[in-house]
Every structure is written in C-alpha cells, then in structure tokens.
C-alpha positions in Angstrom: -38.8 -64.4 13.2 -37.7 -61.7 10.7 -35.5 -58.5 11.2 -38.7 -56.7 11.5 -40.2 -58.2 14.2 -36.9 -57.9 16.4 -37.2 -54.2 16.2 -40.6 -54.2 18.0 -40.4 -54.1 21.8 -42.2 -56.7 23.9 -45.2 -55.5 26.0 -44.3 -54.6 29.4 -45.2 -57.1 31.7 -47.8 -56.1 34.3 -46.3 -56.9 37.9 -49.3 -58.6 40.1 -49.6 -57.5 43.4 -48.5 -60.2 45.6 -51.4 -60.6 48.3 -50.3 -60.3 52.3 -49.7 -63.0 54.1 -51.4 -63.2 57.8 -51.4 -65.8 60.4 -54.8 -66.1 61.6 -55.4 -68.3 65.1 -59.1 -68.7 65.7 -61.2 -70.4 67.7 -62.1 -74.1 66.4 -65.9 -73.3 66.6 -65.2 -70.0 64.4 -63.4 -71.9 62.1 -66.3 -74.4 61.7 -68.6 -71.8 61.5 -66.7 -69.9 58.6 -65.8 -73.3 56.8 -69.5 -74.1 56.4 -70.4 -70.5 55.7 -67.6 -70.6 52.6 -68.9 -74.3 51.5 -72.5 -73.0 51.5 -71.5 -69.8 49.3 -69.0 -72.3 47.0 -66.0 -69.8 48.3 -62.5 -71.0 50.2 -62.1 -70.4 53.9 -59.6 -67.9 52.9 -62.1 -66.1 50.6 -64.6 -66.2 52.9 -62.4 -64.6 55.5 -61.6 -61.7 53.0 -65.0 -61.3 51.8 -66.1 -60.9 55.3 -63.5 -58.7 56.4 -64.1 -56.4 53.4 -67.9 -56.4 54.0 -66.7 -55.2 57.7 -64.8 -52.4 56.3 -67.2 -51.0 53.5 -69.6 -51.3 56.7 -67.2 -49.2 59.1 -66.5 -46.5 56.1 -62.9 -47.9 56.2 -63.0 -50.0 52.8 -60.0 -50.2 50.7 -59.5 -47.3 48.5 
C-alpha cells in the first residue's frame, strides 16, 4: 500500500436490514400444506409463508411501502 492509498477513504458499508423474527404456531395440516406448496415452488417454508403474506397484504391494499 502506498501513501496515496491511505488518503482514500473506504467506501461506507451499508447495513443490511435485519429481518424481524416471529414465532408462528401452525396446525400440523396447515404446515404440511405450506411445505408441499413450498416444495412445488422450489422455496423454503419461510419464503413461502412470506410470499403468501405479501400477496395477501397487496390484495388487501396494505402492502409494504
């Protein structure tokens, strides 16, 4: 590293938004149905639940801004 390199400030790091964590209790039949749906769409169960919640929010006109 040269003296010129020391004068160049490092690029600011963007902080990644930490996702909120939620404990969700599901009926076993609902969990099984979501797991099958997620597998069909090649998603994790968590991603499938978030997908369904986002769709429901948009349908209700309450999507994230």
